[in-house]
mmCIF file of the N, C-alpha and C atoms, coordinates in Angstrom:
data_MODEL
# 
_entry.id   MODEL 
# 
loop_
_atom_site.group_PDB 
_atom_site.id 
_atom_site.type_symbol 
_atom_site.label_atom_id 
_atom_site.label_alt_id 
_atom_site.label_comp_id 
_atom_site.label_asym_id 
_atom_site.label_entity_id 
_atom_site.label_seq_id 
_atom_site.pdbx_PDB_ins_code 
_atom_site.Cartn_x 
_atom_site.Cartn_y 
_atom_site.Cartn_z 
_atom_site.occupancy 
_atom_site.B_iso_or_equiv 
_atom_site.pdbx_formal_charge 
_atom_site.auth_seq_id 
_atom_site.auth_comp_id 
_atom_site.auth_asym_id 
_atom_site.auth_atom_id 
_atom_site.pdbx_PDB_model_num 
ATOM 1   N N  . MET A 1 1  ? -32.173 -2.875  19.409  1.00 0.00 ? 1  MET A N  1 
ATOM 2   C CA . MET A 1 1  ? -31.271 -4.413  18.439  1.00 0.00 ? 1  MET A CA 1 
ATOM 3   C C  . MET A 1 1  ? -31.994 -5.340  19.000  1.00 0.00 ? 1  MET A C  1 
ATOM 4   N N  . GLY A 1 2  ? -32.495 -6.044  17.954  1.00 0.00 ? 2  GLY A N  1 
ATOM 5   C CA . GLY A 1 2  ? -32.669 -7.642  18.596  1.00 0.00 ? 2  GLY A CA 1 
ATOM 6   C C  . GLY A 1 2  ? -31.288 -8.056  19.036  1.00 0.00 ? 2  GLY A C  1 
ATOM 7   N N  . PRO A 1 3  ? -32.108 -9.388  19.732  1.00 0.00 ? 3  PRO A N  1 
ATOM 8   C CA . PRO A 1 3  ? -31.044 -10.509 19.593  1.00 0.00 ? 3  PRO A CA 1 
ATOM 9   C C  . PRO A 1 3  ? -30.026 -11.096 18.120  1.00 0.00 ? 3  PRO A C  1 
ATOM 10  N N  . SER A 1 4  ? -30.511 -11.165 17.165  1.00 0.00 ? 4  SER A N  1 
ATOM 11  C CA . SER A 1 4  ? -30.340 -11.631 15.596  1.00 0.00 ? 4  SER A CA 1 
ATOM 12  C C  . SER A 1 4  ? -29.491 -10.411 15.267  1.00 0.00 ? 4  SER A C  1 
ATOM 13  N N  . ASP A 1 5  ? -29.554 -9.006  15.601  1.00 0.00 ? 5  ASP A N  1 
ATOM 14  C CA . ASP A 1 5  ? -28.727 -8.244  14.903  1.00 0.00 ? 5  ASP A CA 1 
ATOM 15  C C  . ASP A 1 5  ? -27.589 -8.134  16.498  1.00 0.00 ? 5  ASP A C  1 
ATOM 16  N N  . ARG A 1 6  ? -28.236 -8.341  17.634  1.00 0.00 ? 6  ARG A N  1 
ATOM 17  C CA . ARG A 1 6  ? -26.540 -7.796  18.138  1.00 0.00 ? 6  ARG A CA 1 
ATOM 18  C C  . ARG A 1 6  ? -25.689 -8.833  18.295  1.00 0.00 ? 6  ARG A C  1 
ATOM 19  N N  . ASP A 1 7  ? -25.917 -10.423 17.799  1.00 0.00 ? 7  ASP A N  1 
ATOM 20  C CA . ASP A 1 7  ? -24.975 -11.109 16.750  1.00 0.00 ? 7  ASP A CA 1 
ATOM 21  C C  . ASP A 1 7  ? -24.357 -11.430 15.884  1.00 0.00 ? 7  ASP A C  1 
ATOM 22  N N  . GLU A 1 8  ? -25.271 -10.863 14.913  1.00 0.00 ? 8  GLU A N  1 
ATOM 23  C CA . GLU A 1 8  ? -24.526 -10.502 13.705  1.00 0.00 ? 8  GLU A CA 1 
ATOM 24  C C  . GLU A 1 8  ? -23.681 -9.561  13.927  1.00 0.00 ? 8  GLU A C  1 
ATOM 25  N N  . GLU A 1 9  ? -23.421 -8.466  14.846  1.00 0.00 ? 9  GLU A N  1 
ATOM 26  C CA . GLU A 1 9  ? -22.696 -7.173  14.931  1.00 0.00 ? 9  GLU A CA 1 
ATOM 27  C C  . GLU A 1 9  ? -21.207 -7.982  15.987  1.00 0.00 ? 9  GLU A C  1 
ATOM 28  N N  . ILE A 1 10 ? -21.426 -8.723  16.502  1.00 0.00 ? 10 ILE A N  1 
ATOM 29  C CA . ILE A 1 10 ? -20.328 -9.574  17.402  1.00 0.00 ? 10 ILE A CA 1 
ATOM 30  C C  . ILE A 1 10 ? -19.523 -10.232 16.875  1.00 0.00 ? 10 ILE A C  1 
ATOM 31  N N  . ASN A 1 11 ? -20.804 -11.190 15.445  1.00 0.00 ? 11 ASN A N  1 
ATOM 32  C CA . ASN A 1 11 ? -19.335 -12.352 14.140  1.00 0.00 ? 11 ASN A CA 1 
ATOM 33  C C  . ASN A 1 11 ? -18.665 -11.497 13.752  1.00 0.00 ? 11 ASN A C  1 
ATOM 34  N N  . ALA A 1 12 ? -19.645 -9.748  13.265  1.00 0.00 ? 12 ALA A N  1 
ATOM 35  C CA . ALA A 1 12 ? -18.467 -9.068  12.696  1.00 0.00 ? 12 ALA A CA 1 
ATOM 36  C C  . ALA A 1 12 ? -17.206 -8.102  13.124  1.00 0.00 ? 12 ALA A C  1 
ATOM 37  N N  . HIS A 1 13 ? -17.852 -8.283  14.316  1.00 0.00 ? 13 HIS A N  1 
ATOM 38  C CA . HIS A 1 13 ? -16.224 -6.955  15.058  1.00 0.00 ? 13 HIS A CA 1 
ATOM 39  C C  . HIS A 1 13 ? -15.251 -8.894  15.046  1.00 0.00 ? 13 HIS A C  1 
ATOM 40  N N  . LYS A 1 14 ? -15.986 -10.659 15.360  1.00 0.00 ? 14 LYS A N  1 
ATOM 41  C CA . LYS A 1 14 ? -14.775 -11.245 15.354  1.00 0.00 ? 14 LYS A CA 1 
ATOM 42  C C  . LYS A 1 14 ? -14.323 -11.231 14.142  1.00 0.00 ? 14 LYS A C  1 
ATOM 43  N N  . VAL A 1 15 ? -14.816 -11.284 13.541  1.00 0.00 ? 15 VAL A N  1 
ATOM 44  C CA . VAL A 1 15 ? -14.174 -11.416 10.976  1.00 0.00 ? 15 VAL A CA 1 
ATOM 45  C C  . VAL A 1 15 ? -13.039 -10.663 11.591  1.00 0.00 ? 15 VAL A C  1 
ATOM 46  N N  . THR A 1 16 ? -13.425 -8.501  11.563  1.00 0.00 ? 16 THR A N  1 
ATOM 47  C CA . THR A 1 16 ? -12.583 -8.224  11.793  1.00 0.00 ? 16 THR A CA 1 
ATOM 48  C C  . THR A 1 16 ? -11.096 -8.659  13.087  1.00 0.00 ? 16 THR A C  1 
ATOM 49  N N  . ALA A 1 17 ? -11.439 -8.971  13.838  1.00 0.00 ? 17 ALA A N  1 
ATOM 50  C CA . ALA A 1 17 ? -10.334 -9.120  14.412  1.00 0.00 ? 17 ALA A CA 1 
ATOM 51  C C  . ALA A 1 17 ? -9.574  -10.431 14.262  1.00 0.00 ? 17 ALA A C  1 
ATOM 52  N N  . GLU A 1 18 ? -10.277 -11.170 13.650  1.00 0.00 ? 18 GLU A N  1 
ATOM 53  C CA . GLU A 1 18 ? -9.110  -12.257 12.774  1.00 0.00 ? 18 GLU A CA 1 
ATOM 54  C C  . GLU A 1 18 ? -8.171  -11.334 11.284  1.00 0.00 ? 18 GLU A C  1 
ATOM 55  N N  . ARG A 1 19 ? -9.167  -10.481 10.665  1.00 0.00 ? 19 ARG A N  1 
ATOM 56  C CA . ARG A 1 19 ? -8.544  -10.195 9.725   1.00 0.00 ? 19 ARG A CA 1 
ATOM 57  C C  . ARG A 1 19 ? -7.081  -9.005  9.885   1.00 0.00 ? 19 ARG A C  1 
ATOM 58  N N  . TRP A 1 20 ? -7.496  -8.798  11.384  1.00 0.00 ? 20 TRP A N  1 
ATOM 59  C CA . TRP A 1 20 ? -6.227  -7.623  11.598  1.00 0.00 ? 20 TRP A CA 1 
ATOM 60  C C  . TRP A 1 20 ? -5.901  -8.651  12.195  1.00 0.00 ? 20 TRP A C  1 
ATOM 61  N N  . SER A 1 21 ? -5.943  -9.688  13.319  1.00 0.00 ? 21 SER A N  1 
ATOM 62  C CA . SER A 1 21 ? -4.844  -10.703 13.178  1.00 0.00 ? 21 SER A CA 1 
ATOM 63  C C  . SER A 1 21 ? -3.413  -11.204 12.183  1.00 0.00 ? 21 SER A C  1 
ATOM 64  N N  . LEU A 1 22 ? -4.380  -12.004 11.531  1.00 0.00 ? 22 LEU A N  1 
ATOM 65  C CA . LEU A 1 22 ? -3.184  -11.942 10.513  1.00 0.00 ? 22 LEU A CA 1 
ATOM 66  C C  . LEU A 1 22 ? -2.918  -11.114 9.569   1.00 0.00 ? 22 LEU A C  1 
ATOM 67  N N  . LEU A 1 23 ? -3.340  -10.626 9.530   1.00 0.00 ? 23 LEU A N  1 
ATOM 68  C CA . LEU A 1 23 ? -2.311  -9.423  8.888   1.00 0.00 ? 23 LEU A CA 1 
ATOM 69  C C  . LEU A 1 23 ? -1.121  -8.651  9.313   1.00 0.00 ? 23 LEU A C  1 
ATOM 70  N N  . THR A 1 24 ? -1.587  -8.821  11.093  1.00 0.00 ? 24 THR A N  1 
ATOM 71  C CA . THR A 1 24 ? -0.840  -8.535  11.433  1.00 0.00 ? 24 THR A CA 1 
ATOM 72  C C  . THR A 1 24 ? 0.442   -9.997  11.263  1.00 0.00 ? 24 THR A C  1 
ATOM 73  N N  . SER A 1 25 ? 0.129   -11.153 12.220  1.00 0.00 ? 25 SER A N  1 
ATOM 74  C CA . SER A 1 25 ? 1.121   -11.829 11.244  1.00 0.00 ? 25 SER A CA 1 
ATOM 75  C C  . SER A 1 25 ? 2.025   -11.942 10.274  1.00 0.00 ? 25 SER A C  1 
ATOM 76  N N  . ALA A 1 26 ? 1.117   -11.741 8.846   1.00 0.00 ? 26 ALA A N  1 
ATOM 77  C CA . ALA A 1 26 ? 1.632   -11.596 7.475   1.00 0.00 ? 26 ALA A CA 1 
ATOM 78  C C  . ALA A 1 26 ? 2.577   -10.121 7.328   1.00 0.00 ? 26 ALA A C  1 
ATOM 79  N N  . ILE A 1 27 ? 2.951   -9.294  8.140   1.00 0.00 ? 27 ILE A N  1 
ATOM 80  C CA . ILE A 1 27 ? 3.282   -8.400  8.047   1.00 0.00 ? 27 ILE A CA 1 
ATOM 81  C C  . ILE A 1 27 ? 4.812   -9.002  9.019   1.00 0.00 ? 27 ILE A C  1 
ATOM 82  N N  . GLU A 1 28 ? 4.698   -9.768  10.271  1.00 0.00 ? 28 GLU A N  1 
ATOM 83  C CA . GLU A 1 28 ? 5.655   -10.014 11.081  1.00 0.00 ? 28 GLU A CA 1 
ATOM 84  C C  . GLU A 1 28 ? 6.526   -11.166 10.032  1.00 0.00 ? 28 GLU A C  1 
ATOM 85  N N  . LYS A 1 29 ? 5.982   -11.887 9.069   1.00 0.00 ? 29 LYS A N  1 
ATOM 86  C CA . LYS A 1 29 ? 6.415   -12.443 8.414   1.00 0.00 ? 29 LYS A CA 1 
ATOM 87  C C  . LYS A 1 29 ? 7.210   -12.217 6.741   1.00 0.00 ? 29 LYS A C  1 
ATOM 88  N N  . LEU A 1 30 ? 6.443   -10.808 6.531   1.00 0.00 ? 30 LEU A N  1 
ATOM 89  C CA . LEU A 1 30 ? 7.081   -10.735 5.543   1.00 0.00 ? 30 LEU A CA 1 
ATOM 90  C C  . LEU A 1 30 ? 8.378   -9.612  6.196   1.00 0.00 ? 30 LEU A C  1 
ATOM 91  N N  . GLY A 1 31 ? 8.281   -9.210  7.281   1.00 0.00 ? 31 GLY A N  1 
ATOM 92  C CA . GLY A 1 31 ? 10.115  -9.104  7.851   1.00 0.00 ? 31 GLY A CA 1 
ATOM 93  C C  . GLY A 1 31 ? 11.018  -10.323 8.226   1.00 0.00 ? 31 GLY A C  1 
ATOM 94  N N  . SER A 1 32 ? 10.400  -10.568 7.735   1.00 0.00 ? 32 SER A N  1 
ATOM 95  C CA . SER A 1 32 ? 11.895  -11.939 7.789   1.00 0.00 ? 32 SER A CA 1 
ATOM 96  C C  . SER A 1 32 ? 11.423  -13.056 6.798   1.00 0.00 ? 32 SER A C  1 
ATOM 97  N N  . ALA A 1 33 ? 10.909  -12.522 5.114   1.00 0.00 ? 33 ALA A N  1 
ATOM 98  C CA . ALA A 1 33 ? 11.038  -13.023 3.831   1.00 0.00 ? 33 ALA A CA 1 
ATOM 99  C C  . ALA A 1 33 ? 12.352  -12.346 3.302   1.00 0.00 ? 33 ALA A C  1 
ATOM 100 N N  . ARG A 1 34 ? 13.398  -13.778 2.745   1.00 0.00 ? 34 ARG A N  1 
ATOM 101 C CA . ARG A 1 34 ? 14.707  -13.085 2.024   1.00 0.00 ? 34 ARG A CA 1 
ATOM 102 C C  . ARG A 1 34 ? 14.634  -13.152 0.713   1.00 0.00 ? 34 ARG A C  1 
ATOM 103 N N  . THR A 1 35 ? 13.220  -14.080 -0.058  1.00 0.00 ? 35 THR A N  1 
ATOM 104 C CA . THR A 1 35 ? 13.493  -14.083 -1.373  1.00 0.00 ? 35 THR A CA 1 
ATOM 105 C C  . THR A 1 35 ? 12.280  -13.558 -1.768  1.00 0.00 ? 35 THR A C  1 
ATOM 106 N N  . LEU A 1 36 ? 11.932  -13.184 -2.811  1.00 0.00 ? 36 LEU A N  1 
ATOM 107 C CA . LEU A 1 36 ? 10.283  -12.701 -3.454  1.00 0.00 ? 36 LEU A CA 1 
ATOM 108 C C  . LEU A 1 36 ? 9.573   -13.842 -4.044  1.00 0.00 ? 36 LEU A C  1 
ATOM 109 N N  . ASP A 1 37 ? 9.781   -15.246 -4.707  1.00 0.00 ? 37 ASP A N  1 
ATOM 110 C CA . ASP A 1 37 ? 8.924   -15.596 -3.727  1.00 0.00 ? 37 ASP A CA 1 
ATOM 111 C C  . ASP A 1 37 ? 8.637   -16.629 -2.107  1.00 0.00 ? 37 ASP A C  1 
ATOM 112 N N  . HIS A 1 38 ? 9.220   -16.152 -1.381  1.00 0.00 ? 38 HIS A N  1 
ATOM 113 C CA . HIS A 1 38 ? 8.524   -15.539 -0.277  1.00 0.00 ? 38 HIS A CA 1 
ATOM 114 C C  . HIS A 1 38 ? 7.330   -15.051 0.077   1.00 0.00 ? 38 HIS A C  1 
ATOM 115 N N  . VAL A 1 39 ? 8.023   -13.606 -0.043  1.00 0.00 ? 39 VAL A N  1 
ATOM 116 C CA . VAL A 1 39 ? 7.039   -12.818 -0.279  1.00 0.00 ? 39 VAL A CA 1 
ATOM 117 C C  . VAL A 1 39 ? 5.521   -13.127 -0.853  1.00 0.00 ? 39 VAL A C  1 
ATOM 118 N N  . VAL A 1 40 ? 5.650   -13.143 -2.527  1.00 0.00 ? 40 VAL A N  1 
ATOM 119 C CA . VAL A 1 40 ? 4.058   -13.779 -3.251  1.00 0.00 ? 40 VAL A CA 1 
ATOM 120 C C  . VAL A 1 40 ? 4.065   -14.547 -2.523  1.00 0.00 ? 40 VAL A C  1 
ATOM 121 N N  . ASP A 1 41 ? 4.104   -15.926 -1.390  1.00 0.00 ? 41 ASP A N  1 
ATOM 122 C CA . ASP A 1 41 ? 3.562   -16.859 -0.622  1.00 0.00 ? 41 ASP A CA 1 
ATOM 123 C C  . ASP A 1 41 ? 3.319   -15.866 0.655   1.00 0.00 ? 41 ASP A C  1 
ATOM 124 N N  . ILE A 1 42 ? 3.111   -15.412 1.373   1.00 0.00 ? 42 ILE A N  1 
ATOM 125 C CA . ILE A 1 42 ? 2.740   -14.485 3.002   1.00 0.00 ? 42 ILE A CA 1 
ATOM 126 C C  . ILE A 1 42 ? 2.206   -13.721 2.026   1.00 0.00 ? 42 ILE A C  1 
ATOM 127 N N  . LEU A 1 43 ? 1.939   -13.248 0.969   1.00 0.00 ? 43 LEU A N  1 
ATOM 128 C CA . LEU A 1 43 ? 1.193   -12.196 0.244   1.00 0.00 ? 43 LEU A CA 1 
ATOM 129 C C  . LEU A 1 43 ? -0.460  -13.610 -0.377  1.00 0.00 ? 43 LEU A C  1 
ATOM 130 N N  . ARG A 1 44 ? -0.257  -13.996 -0.589  1.00 0.00 ? 44 ARG A N  1 
ATOM 131 C CA . ARG A 1 44 ? -0.446  -15.216 -1.486  1.00 0.00 ? 44 ARG A CA 1 
ATOM 132 C C  . ARG A 1 44 ? -1.581  -15.446 -0.195  1.00 0.00 ? 44 ARG A C  1 
ATOM 133 N N  . SER A 1 45 ? -1.052  -16.197 0.537   1.00 0.00 ? 45 SER A N  1 
ATOM 134 C CA . SER A 1 45 ? -1.533  -17.093 1.729   1.00 0.00 ? 45 SER A CA 1 
ATOM 135 C C  . SER A 1 45 ? -3.160  -15.732 2.266   1.00 0.00 ? 45 SER A C  1 
ATOM 136 N N  . THR A 1 46 ? -1.818  -14.505 2.732   1.00 0.00 ? 46 THR A N  1 
ATOM 137 C CA . THR A 1 46 ? -3.100  -13.502 3.626   1.00 0.00 ? 46 THR A CA 1 
ATOM 138 C C  . THR A 1 46 ? -3.779  -13.121 2.795   1.00 0.00 ? 46 THR A C  1 
ATOM 139 N N  . ALA A 1 47 ? -3.999  -13.518 0.953   1.00 0.00 ? 47 ALA A N  1 
ATOM 140 C CA . ALA A 1 47 ? -4.626  -12.668 0.626   1.00 0.00 ? 47 ALA A CA 1 
ATOM 141 C C  . ALA A 1 47 ? -6.065  -14.064 0.716   1.00 0.00 ? 47 ALA A C  1 
ATOM 142 N N  . ARG A 1 48 ? -5.250  -14.733 0.709   1.00 0.00 ? 48 ARG A N  1 
ATOM 143 C CA . ARG A 1 48 ? -6.447  -16.120 0.350   1.00 0.00 ? 48 ARG A CA 1 
ATOM 144 C C  . ARG A 1 48 ? -7.548  -15.628 1.349   1.00 0.00 ? 48 ARG A C  1 
ATOM 145 N N  . ARG A 1 49 ? -7.300  -15.609 2.485   1.00 0.00 ? 49 ARG A N  1 
ATOM 146 C CA . ARG A 1 49 ? -7.309  -15.865 3.841   1.00 0.00 ? 49 ARG A CA 1 
ATOM 147 C C  . ARG A 1 49 ? -8.607  -14.920 4.077   1.00 0.00 ? 49 ARG A C  1 
ATOM 148 N N  . ILE A 1 50 ? -7.779  -13.698 4.184   1.00 0.00 ? 50 ILE A N  1 
ATOM 149 C CA . ILE A 1 50 ? -8.899  -12.338 4.314   1.00 0.00 ? 50 ILE A CA 1 
ATOM 150 C C  . ILE A 1 50 ? -9.599  -12.426 3.777   1.00 0.00 ? 50 ILE A C  1 
ATOM 151 N N  . ALA A 1 51 ? -9.793  -12.057 2.567   1.00 0.00 ? 51 ALA A N  1 
ATOM 152 C CA . ALA A 1 51 ? -10.830 -11.991 1.547   1.00 0.00 ? 51 ALA A CA 1 
ATOM 153 C C  . ALA A 1 51 ? -10.947 -12.996 0.633   1.00 0.00 ? 51 ALA A C  1 
ATOM 154 N N  . GLY A 1 52 ? -10.767 -14.366 0.941   1.00 0.00 ? 52 GLY A N  1 
ATOM 155 C CA . GLY A 1 52 ? -11.233 -15.324 -0.064  1.00 0.00 ? 52 GLY A CA 1 
ATOM 156 C C  . GLY A 1 52 ? -10.993 -15.317 -1.503  1.00 0.00 ? 52 GLY A C  1 
ATOM 157 N N  . ALA A 1 53 ? -10.567 -14.563 -1.512  1.00 0.00 ? 53 ALA A N  1 
ATOM 158 C CA . ALA A 1 53 ? -9.191  -13.985 -2.985  1.00 0.00 ? 53 ALA A CA 1 
ATOM 159 C C  . ALA A 1 53 ? -8.945  -15.738 -4.031  1.00 0.00 ? 53 ALA A C  1 
ATOM 160 N N  . ASP A 1 54 ? -8.884  -15.965 -5.238  1.00 0.00 ? 54 ASP A N  1 
ATOM 161 C CA . ASP A 1 54 ? -8.276  -16.654 -5.611  1.00 0.00 ? 54 ASP A CA 1 
ATOM 162 C C  . ASP A 1 54 ? -6.580  -16.755 -5.656  1.00 0.00 ? 54 ASP A C  1 
ATOM 163 N N  . GLY A 1 55 ? -6.412  -15.652 -6.115  1.00 0.00 ? 55 GLY A N  1 
ATOM 164 C CA . GLY A 1 55 ? -5.040  -15.331 -6.633  1.00 0.00 ? 55 GLY A CA 1 
ATOM 165 C C  . GLY A 1 55 ? -4.806  -13.994 -5.962  1.00 0.00 ? 55 GLY A C  1 
ATOM 166 N N  . ILE A 1 56 ? -3.627  -14.077 -6.554  1.00 0.00 ? 56 ILE A N  1 
ATOM 167 C CA . ILE A 1 56 ? -3.045  -11.970 -6.139  1.00 0.00 ? 56 ILE A CA 1 
ATOM 168 C C  . ILE A 1 56 ? -1.948  -11.244 -7.316  1.00 0.00 ? 56 ILE A C  1 
ATOM 169 N N  . ALA A 1 57 ? -2.059  -10.167 -7.549  1.00 0.00 ? 57 ALA A N  1 
ATOM 170 C CA . ALA A 1 57 ? -0.913  -10.135 -8.433  1.00 0.00 ? 57 ALA A CA 1 
ATOM 171 C C  . ALA A 1 57 ? -0.012  -9.197  -7.612  1.00 0.00 ? 57 ALA A C  1 
ATOM 172 N N  . ILE A 1 58 ? 1.402   -9.339  -8.556  1.00 0.00 ? 58 ILE A N  1 
ATOM 173 C CA . ILE A 1 58 ? 2.183   -8.522  -8.001  1.00 0.00 ? 58 ILE A CA 1 
ATOM 174 C C  . ILE A 1 58 ? 3.013   -7.418  -9.105  1.00 0.00 ? 58 ILE A C  1 
ATOM 175 N N  . ILE A 1 59 ? 3.092   -6.347  -8.790  1.00 0.00 ? 59 ILE A N  1 
ATOM 176 C CA . ILE A 1 59 ? 3.295   -5.257  -10.001 1.00 0.00 ? 59 ILE A CA 1 
ATOM 177 C C  . ILE A 1 59 ? 4.855   -5.170  -9.171  1.00 0.00 ? 59 ILE A C  1 
ATOM 178 N N  . LEU A 1 60 ? 6.054   -5.335  -9.697  1.00 0.00 ? 60 LEU A N  1 
ATOM 179 C CA . LEU A 1 60 ? 7.135   -4.478  -10.212 1.00 0.00 ? 60 LEU A CA 1 
ATOM 180 C C  . LEU A 1 60 ? 7.671   -3.907  -10.338 1.00 0.00 ? 60 LEU A C  1 
ATOM 181 N N  . SER A 1 61 ? 7.950   -2.499  -9.950  1.00 0.00 ? 61 SER A N  1 
ATOM 182 C CA . SER A 1 61 ? 8.539   -1.240  -10.513 1.00 0.00 ? 61 SER A CA 1 
ATOM 183 C C  . SER A 1 61 ? 10.267  -1.780  -10.923 1.00 0.00 ? 61 SER A C  1 
ATOM 184 N N  . ASP A 1 62 ? 10.161  -0.947  -11.887 1.00 0.00 ? 62 ASP A N  1 
ATOM 185 C CA . ASP A 1 62 ? 11.196  -1.395  -11.737 1.00 0.00 ? 62 ASP A CA 1 
ATOM 186 C C  . ASP A 1 62 ? 12.945  -0.233  -11.739 1.00 0.00 ? 62 ASP A C  1 
ATOM 187 N N  . ASN A 1 63 ? 12.334  0.642   -10.870 1.00 0.00 ? 63 ASN A N  1 
ATOM 188 C CA . ASN A 1 63 ? 12.935  1.595   -10.122 1.00 0.00 ? 63 ASN A CA 1 
ATOM 189 C C  . ASN A 1 63 ? 13.921  1.202   -9.470  1.00 0.00 ? 63 ASN A C  1 
# 
């Protein structure tokens, strides 16, 4: 494995660690969310930061 490959591997691990950190933070925030709007805001911002998503879709069950 060359230096370039090693740098790419290190960067990939950093990105993975950052994503897990963002997910952990989102889970904590969801635990204190009191409204559906707040839940959607948390999910939206997390999806954008983790996946670069432009938006999200939330499907609510009638059950």
